[in-house]
N, C-alpha and C positions, 0 to 999 in steps of 0.2 A: 504493500500500500504506500509506504513512504517513498519508494522509488517511482511509483506511478505518478504520485502527486508532483514529484520533482520534475519528471519528464514533461508533464502537462504544463507546468509553470515555465520551463525553458522554451517549449514550443510556442507559447503565447508571446513571450518576449521577442523571439526571433521573427515570428509572423508580423508583429507590429513594426519591427525594423524594416522589413522588406515592403510592407504596405506604405510606409512613409518615404521610401526611397525616391519615388517618382516626383515627390514634392520638394526634394532637397537638391536642386540643380545649381543654385548660385550661392554665394557666400551669405547673403542676408537670410535666405531660407534655411540653409544648412546650419549656420551658427546661431541664428536668433529666431528660427521658425517664422521668418517674415515679419517679425515684431507683431505677431497676431495671435499670441498665446493667451488664452482666457485666464481668469483669476483662479479657478480651481486647479488647473494644470500647473500654473506658476506657483501657487501656494504649496501644493504637494511636492513640486520639484524642489522648491526652497527647503522644505522640511526634510525630504529624503536625502538631499545633498548634505544637510546639516548633521543628521544622525546616522551612524554606521555601526559596524560590529565593534569598533573601537569604543563607542559609547556603551553599547548593550553589554558587551562582555568585559572589556578592559576597564573603562572608567567606572562603570556601575559597580564592578567587583572591588576595584581599588579604593574608591572614595566611600563606598558603602561600608567597607571594612574599617576605614580610617575615621569616618565621621558618624557612622551609624545612620539612624533614620533622618538626621538633619541633612544628609546628602540630597534629600528630596528638594532642598532649596536650590540646588544646581539646576535641576529640571525646571523649576519655577522661574529662575533667572533666565534660562534659555528661552522660555516662552515670553517673558515680559521684556527683557532687554534685547535678547538675540533675535526675537521675532517681531513682537508688537512695536517696540520703539524703532527697530531697524526699518520696518515698513513705513512707519509714520514720518520719520526724519529723513530717510534716504529715498524711499520708493518713488514718490511723484517727481522730485527734482532730478533723480538719476534718470528716470525714463525720459523726461522732457529734454534735459541737456544732452544726454547721450545721442538722442535722435537728432537734435539740432546740430550737433557736431559730427554727425554721421560716424559714430564710434561703435564698433562691435565688441571691443574688449576693454579691460581697464587700462592697459598700457596705451592703447590708441586714444582713450579718453584723455589721459595725462598729456600725450603728445599734442593733441588738437587743442586742449584747454590752454596750454601754456606755449603753444607754437614751438615745440622743441622735439625734434626727432631723437635727440640724444636721451632725453628723459624717457621717451617711449621705449627705446632700446634697453635702458637701464631697468625699467620696470619689468620688461619681458624677461630679462636675464634673472632677476630676483625670483620671478614665478617659476622659471625653468629649473633653477637650482634647488629651490626649497619645496617644490611641489612633488617631485619624484619620491623622496623618502616618506612624505605624507601619504602618497598613493600606496607605497609598499606596505605601510603600517596597517592598511585596511584588511590585509589578509590575517593579521594577528587576531587570535580569538576564534577563528573559524576551525582551526585544527582539532581542538578538543570536542567541539560540537559535532563535527563530521565523524570523528572517531567514535563518539558515543552513539550516534544515530545509525551509521552505516558500516562502521568498522573498516573504513578505507583510509588509505594513507593521505596525509595532508597535501603531499605533492600533487596527487590526483585532483584534490579539491581546488588547488591554485590554478592548475592547467584548465580545468573545466570552467571555472569562473572567468579566467582570462579569455578563453576562446569565445564564450557566449557573449560576454560584454563587448568584445571587439566586433562581433558580427552585427549586433543590433545597433551599436552606435555608429559604426562606419556606414552601415546601410541607410539608416533613416535620419541621421543627424540629430539636431536639437529637438525636433518635434517627436521623434521616436523615443528619445530619452524622457521627454516630458510626459508622454502617454504612459510609458512603462513606469515612470516615477509615480504616476497616479495610482496604478494598479499595485505597485509595491507599497505605496503609502497606505492604501486600504488594508493590506495584509498587516502592516506594522501597527495600525490603529487598533484593529480588532484583536490581533495576536497578542499584544502586550497586555490587554485587559484580561483575556482568557488565561494567560500564563500566570499573571499575578494571583488571580483567584485560585488557580490549581496549586501553585507552590505554597501559598499560605494555608491552604486546606491541609496540606501534609504536615503543617505545624499546629494543627488544631484550630485554624481560623485566624482572622486578623487580630481579634482581641487577645487571644491566647498568645499569639506571636508577639504582640506588643508588650504583654506582661513579661514574657520570657526575655525580651530585649532589655527591660528595666533591670533584670538581674545580672546582665552581662557586665563583667569587669575585665580590665587588662592592667594588671599591676606593672608590667614592664613599660607600658606607655603612660602610667600614672593616671589611669581612667577608672574611677569608681562611682558609686552613688547613682547608677542608672543614667550616666551621661550619654550613652549610646542611644537612649530613647528620648532624650530631651529635645527641646525645640531647636537649639542652635548647636548641640553636640559638644564634644570635648575640645575642639579647636576652631574657634570662631574666625580668627584671622586667616588661617589656612583655608577654611571654607570660603571666605570672601574672595580670596585670590583665585580660587578655582571657578567661582561663579563669574568673576570678571573676565577671565581669559576665555572661557567657553561661551560666554554670552556677548560681551562687547567685542570680542575678537572677530565675530562674524561680519561686523561692519566693514572690516578691511580685507576680507578674503575675496579674491576675484571671482571664484566659482559661485559665491553667494550673491555678491553685488550684481553680477551680470544677469541674474534672473530678472531684475527690474528692467533691464534693457529690452526684454522680449515681450513684456506684458502688453496686451492689445491696446489699452487706452487708460487714461488717468482715472476714469470712473471705476475701472475694474480693481484699482489699487485698494479701495476701502474694503471691498469684499475679500480680496486676497489677504488683507491684513488680519481680518477676523479668522479666516480659515487657517492661516499659517499659525496664528497664536494658539488656537484650540488644538491643532495638530501637535505643536511642540509641548503643550501642557500635558497632553495625554501620553505621547510617546516618550519624551525626555523625562517628564515627571514620573511616569510609570517605571522607566528603566532604573532611575536612581532610587525610587521608593522600594523597588524589589531588591536592588543591591544593598539597601540599608539593613536588610535582615540577614546579610551574609554571615554575621557573627553566630547565628543560631546553628551554623553548620561547621563550627570550629572544631568539632570532634571528628570530622571526616579526614582521614589520613591523606586522601588524594589531593588536598589543597596545599600540601606542604612538600617542599623539596627534600632531598636526602639530608641536607644540612639543617632542616627544621624551619626554613624560612617560608613565609606564606607566598604561594603562587597566585597572584591576583587574577590572572586570566583563567584560573581553574575554579574560582569560587562560583560564578554564575552557572557554568556548565554542570557543576556538581549539585547545585540547587535544583537543576532541571532533570538530573539523571534518573530520578525515580518516577517521573511522569509516564503516562501511557504512551505507546508507540505513536498514536495519532497526534498527541500533543507535542511529542518530540519532533515529529515531522513538521508541525506548525512552527516550532521554534527554529528549525533549520531554514525553512522558507522565510521566516521573519528576518533572521540574521543575514541570510543571503540577499534578501530584498534590500535591507539597509546598506549592505556593503556594495552591491552592484550599482545601486543608484548613486551612491557617493563616488564610487570608482569612475562611473561614466561622466559625472560632472567634473571630476578632477582632470581626467585625461582629455576631455573636451576643451577645458580651459587651457591646459598646457599646449595642446596641439594647435588650437586656433591662435593663441598668443605667439607661438614660435613662427607660424606661417605669416600671419597678418602684420605683426609688429616687428619681427626680427628679420625674416627673409625678404618679404615683399618690399620693393623699392630700395632696400639697403644692399641686398646681395643678388636679388633677381629682379631685373627691371621689366616693366610691362607685363606683369603677372596677371593673366586673364582670370575671370571668375571661375571658369571650369578648372583651370590649373590650380587655383587656390584651394578649391574644394578637394581635388585629388591629393594635393599636398597635405591638407588637414587630415584626410582619411589615412594616409600613410603614417603620419605622426601619431595618430590615435593608436594604431597597432604597435608602433615602436614604443610609445610610452607604456602601454599595457604590458608588453613583453619585458621591458626593463624593470618595471615594478614587480612583476612576477619573479624574475630572476633574483632580484634583491631579497624578496620574501623567502625564496627557496634557500638562498645562501644563509640567511638568518636562521631559518629552521634547521638546516643540516649542520650548521657550525655553532649553534647556540650563541650567536652574536647578539648582544642586547642593546648596543648603542643605536641601532636603527629604530627600535621602538622608542627610545628616548628622543630620537631626532624628530619625531612627530611634534613634540612640544616645542622644539626649537623652530621647526618649520612654521607652525601656527604663529608663534610669537614674532618671528622675523617678518612674515608677510603682513600680519595685522598691524604690527608696530610701524612698518614702513609705509603702508598705504592708508590706514584708517584716518588719521588726522588730515593729511594732505587732500584726500578725496572728499571728506565731509566739508572741510573749509572751502574747497574750490567750488562746491555746489552753491554755497551761500554767500561768499565774500569776494568782492573785487580786489581786495587788498592783498590777497595771497600771491606770493611770488614763486617763480620757478626755482630760485635758489633755496627757498625754504623746503621745497619738496626734495631737492638733492640732499640737503642736510639730514632730513628725516629718514630718507632711504638709507643713507650711509650709516647713520647712527644706529638704527634698529638692527640692520643686518650684521654689522660689525659686533654690536653688543651680544647678539644671540650666538654668533660664531665663537666669540670669546667665552661665552658661558659654557659652551660645549668643550672647548679646548683648554681653558684655563680656569675652570670652575673653583678650585680651592682658593684662588686669589680674590674671589668675590666676597662681599659681606655675606654673612650667614643667611640672611633673609632672601638674598638674591641668588643663592646657589641653586635653588630650585628653578628649572626651566619655566615652570608655570608662573612663579613670582616674577622672574626676570622678564617674561613675555608681557605681563601686566605692566611692569615698569616701563617697558619700551612703548607700549600703547599710550600710557598716560603722559610720558615724556613728549610724545608727538604733539599733544595739545598745548604744550608749552613751547616747544621748538618752533613750530610753524608760525604762530603769530609774532614771536620775538624776532626771528630771522626775517620775516616779511616786513617788519617795521623799519629796517635799515638797508634793505636790498632793493634793487631796481624792479619797479612794477611795470606791468604791461601798459601800453598806451591806452588812453581813454576810449579811442575809437574802436580798438579791438575788443576791449572789455564790454562796451555797449553792444557790439555785434554778438558777443557770446551770450550775454545775459538778456537779450531782447526776447529770447524764447519764453521767459517767464511772464511776459506781458500779454501773451495770447490768452 
């Protein structure tokens, strides 16, 4: 039954990819769906690109273990800050200005907004460098679930996911990914609710599970008196940093922001805002709420390494291991849906950026629409293969730094792009120089955090905390540098901002 459900699921995804192929003939239709994607598809595409196996298996397990039930605040923050406020503050202005500037990608937006091809190339290089390890990390967490459900090797899982994602993304472009994201989003919505109920039932129901969490202590971490079941948990500051990175960080991630480029019109943004927020509240809130009960499974030997250390990626799979075969099949489809939708968004962003912002005009002159689409399709396959190879190397050699690199990737991209992008939508005073400083500061900071971490202050040694510091610093750097550097001429600025007068 599990295998039959999986085959049906894959057949639907590939079928949609080939159905959308005939409508993806030029760059606008292939990369942005002709800027005619409705609010439901856009909202679900935003949500499914946001939440992957990293969230469901890795982060839910790790932060649920560390913060207890207060980790639910991470999901709430993802809904309010990462979805609601992102759509309200960025949605309408991004859609309007990106269309006015004829920009298909974030680097192209920066290049056109500040009349700087060098800035566009720099932004595309940052995305190219930091997106691949982020993409590779999506495979983390799938190994144990597939082993539990099908007893097959992780390598087979990676290859299968790689091939199927490559087929439907290269065939149908953005519209195929948007439709598939909608289907995958529905699976995630209903799946997480069913799974939470089923897991808590094995612990005597929600009220009994809550009472049991009150009794959990961890002397080694100095946690007593039911703090794992309290409102804000044992580490309020640590929790706040995680909420900020995973919520505010989305405002500067190109694969998230570019969803606003494609929405059909400004009226659809309000509806998309509501849908996206509810989706995030259920999916992210549900994932972290479920992970918050991870301590109830502390007596399970399978969540510990030979040295006695907790394996965070093993916590959620072990919580699910006693469910019925039908529910386990649902779990696998849910996590696959989350991972494939995010994977498609990341490789789509990387390949379109490399083609449109790096190769076109800079290295390949007079690049026709058809040639651009072919090039993007080739790079989609290349990026997926590279990320799969990295994931296989990590799995077979037990290299751990790649998983850590996801936090570095998120912090570097969000730190580099968030403040410059948001300010450039609202203010005529922002300068090209301020963008350069912010780009360089954030990327260098996160690279140093990876290579010279012991030299950082203790609070910034965590990639999560350092990423938040990079993002917040951007809001200081951009206006200060803009105050004493050369601004664009008034005529150019009037031409850029006249789109808001319509």
